[in-house]
C-alpha positions as CSV (number, residue, x, y, z in Angstrom):
1,X,1.0,8.3,-19.7
2,X,1.1,8.2,-16.0
3,X,4.1,7.4,-14.8
4,X,3.8,4.7,-11.6
5,X,6.7,6.3,-9.9
6,X,4.2,9.1,-9.2
7,X,1.3,7.2,-8.2
8,X,1.0,5.0,-5.4
9,X,-0.7,1.9,-5.0
10,X,-4.9,2.3,-3.6
11,X,-5.7,-1.4,-3.4
12,X,-7.2,-4.3,-5.8
13,X,-10.4,-5.1,-7.3
14,X,-11.5,-8.5,-5.9
15,X,-14.4,-9.3,-7.6
16,X,-17.3,-8.2,-9.6
17,X,-20.3,-7.4,-8.1
18,X,-23.5,-7.3,-10.3
19,X,-24.7,-8.0,-14.3
20,X,-24.2,-4.3,-15.0
21,X,-20.4,-4.0,-14.5
22,X,-19.9,-2.7,-10.7
23,X,-17.0,-4.6,-8.8
24,X,-15.7,-4.2,-5.1
25,X,-12.5,-3.2,-4.3
26,X,-10.4,-3.5,-1.5
27,X,-8.6,-0.5,-0.6
28,X,-5.5,-0.5,1.5
29,X,-6.7,2.3,4.2
30,X,-8.0,2.2,7.3
31,X,-10.3,5.3,5.5
32,X,-11.8,4.4,2.6
33,X,-14.2,7.2,2.5
34,X,-11.3,9.7,2.7
35,X,-11.5,8.5,-1.4
36,X,-15.4,9.1,-1.8
37,X,-15.2,12.0,-3.9
38,X,-12.5,10.6,-6.5
39,X,-13.5,11.2,-10.2
40,X,-11.0,8.6,-12.3
41,X,-8.4,6.4,-10.9
42,X,-6.0,4.3,-12.8
43,X,-6.1,0.6,-13.0
44,X,-2.8,-1.6,-13.4
45,X,-3.8,-3.5,-17.0
46,X,-1.2,-5.5,-18.3
47,X,1.7,-3.3,-17.1
48,X,0.2,0.0,-18.3
49,X,-1.6,2.4,-16.4
50,X,-5.2,3.0,-17.7
51,X,-7.5,6.0,-16.5
52,X,-11.1,4.9,-15.5
53,X,-13.8,7.7,-14.8
54,X,-15.7,6.3,-11.4
55,X,-19.8,7.0,-12.3
56,X,-20.5,5.3,-8.3
57,X,-18.9,4.9,-5.4
58,X,-20.6,3.1,-2.3
59,X,-18.7,1.7,0.4
60,X,-19.6,-1.5,1.7
61,X,-18.5,-3.1,4.9
62,X,-15.4,-4.8,3.6
63,X,-14.6,-3.0,0.6
64,X,-16.3,-0.9,-1.8
65,X,-18.6,-1.0,-4.7
66,X,-17.4,1.3,-7.6
67,X,-19.3,1.2,-10.9
68,X,-17.1,3.0,-14.1
69,X,-18.2,4.5,-16.9
70,X,-18.0,1.8,-20.5
71,X,-17.7,-1.0,-17.6
72,X,-21.7,-1.7,-18.6
73,X,-21.5,-5.7,-18.2
74,X,-20.5,-8.8,-16.3
75,X,-17.3,-9.7,-19.2
76,X,-16.0,-6.4,-19.1
77,X,-16.3,-6.4,-15.1
78,X,-14.7,-9.7,-15.0
79,X,-12.1,-8.8,-17.1
80,X,-10.6,-5.9,-14.6
81,X,-11.1,-8.2,-11.5
82,X,-7.2,-8.5,-9.7
83,X,-6.4,-5.2,-11.0
84,X,-4.7,-2.8,-8.9
85,X,-6.4,0.5,-8.6
86,X,-3.4,3.2,-8.3
87,X,-4.0,7.1,-7.6
88,X,-1.3,9.9,-8.5
89,X,0.1,11.0,-5.3
90,X,-1.0,14.5,-5.4
91,X,-4.6,12.8,-4.5
92,X,-3.6,11.5,-1.8
93,X,-4.9,12.9,1.5
94,X,-3.3,14.4,4.5
95,X,-1.6,12.0,7.0
96,X,-2.7,12.7,10.4
97,X,0.0,14.3,12.8
98,X,2.1,11.2,13.4
99,X,0.5,9.0,10.9
100,X,2.6,7.7,7.8
101,X,1.7,6.3,4.2
102,X,3.1,3.2,3.9
103,X,4.3,4.5,-0.1
104,X,6.4,7.0,1.8
105,X,8.7,5.1,3.9
106,X,9.5,2.6,1.5
107,X,13.2,3.5,0.6
108,X,13.9,4.5,4.0
109,X,16.9,3.6,6.2
110,X,16.4,1.4,9.2
111,X,18.7,1.8,12.0
112,X,18.3,-1.0,15.2
113,X,18.7,0.6,18.1
114,X,21.9,-1.7,19.7
115,X,22.7,-2.6,16.0
116,X,22.9,0.5,13.8
117,X,22.0,0.5,10.6
118,X,20.3,-2.6,9.3
119,X,19.2,-2.3,5.8
120,X,16.5,-0.2,3.7
121,X,13.0,-0.7,3.9
122,X,11.6,-2.7,0.9
123,X,8.3,-3.0,1.2
124,X,5.4,-3.8,4.0
125,X,3.4,-6.6,4.2
126,X,-0.2,-5.9,5.6
127,X,-2.0,-8.2,7.4
128,X,-2.9,-9.3,11.5
129,X,0.4,-8.3,12.2
130,X,2.7,-5.8,9.5
131,X,5.8,-6.6,8.7
132,X,8.6,-4.5,7.5
133,X,10.7,-6.2,4.9
134,X,13.8,-4.6,5.3
135,X,16.5,-5.5,2.7
136,X,20.1,-5.7,4.2
137,X,23.3,-4.4,2.2
138,X,24.2,-8.0,1.3
139,X,20.2,-8.6,0.0
140,X,19.3,-10.1,3.0
141,X,15.4,-9.7,4.1
142,X,14.9,-9.1,7.6
143,X,11.0,-9.2,8.8
144,X,10.7,-7.2,11.7
145,X,7.4,-6.5,12.8
146,X,5.7,-3.6,12.9
147,X,4.9,-2.8,16.7
148,X,5.0,1.0,17.3
149,X,6.3,2.3,20.1
150,X,7.9,-1.0,21.2
151,X,9.7,-2.3,18.2
152,X,9.3,0.8,15.8
153,X,10.0,3.2,18.0
154,X,10.4,6.6,15.5
155,X,9.7,7.5,11.9
156,X,11.8,10.7,11.1
157,X,10.8,11.6,7.8
158,X,13.6,14.7,7.7
159,X,16.8,12.0,7.4
160,X,14.4,9.2,5.7
161,X,14.9,7.0,8.9
162,X,13.2,4.2,10.8
163,X,14.5,3.7,14.2
164,X,13.7,-0.1,15.5
165,X,14.2,-1.9,18.7
166,X,14.2,-5.5,17.6
167,X,13.8,-8.2,19.8
168,X,17.5,-9.7,20.7
169,X,18.0,-12.1,17.9
170,X,15.9,-11.6,15.4
171,X,18.5,-10.0,13.1
172,X,21.0,-12.2,13.7
173,X,18.1,-14.9,12.8
174,X,18.0,-13.6,8.9
175,X,21.8,-12.9,8.5
176,X,23.3,-16.0,10.0
177,X,21.1,-18.3,7.6
């Protein structure tokens, strides 16, 4: 059985596509074409990572159409809608120079230019404005906008540290409540 600790979440199955068992997945990446040659993937089914073999992979404007072996009708496809897709970390393509993958930096120390250590990166909320969710030592969650250069000034893989320059008063807003 595959251990979740050695995997990363690639995305989620968002809907069924056809009566032949195809589904559409949303990948959490800017480059879904990097995964075109996948032969298999793991689906989180009731907390267990179950391997599925990929018969076809088609890029769509807003997602990826997948056809899995043994998923041959609408009912079977509907049963996997909502499942998170996982890959073993060894399947991750190499990051470009200066880029990082989110799963790599979870657990990094977060140091503010003025305040010093403010906590540990717990997760990242992706959206129109990505947010770092930093858990401070008293378990308070601090939301820091991920603005490269202005707020997130450096990610140091060697020291496992994210350097930020949080706007004045932002961190205090969370700590004083």
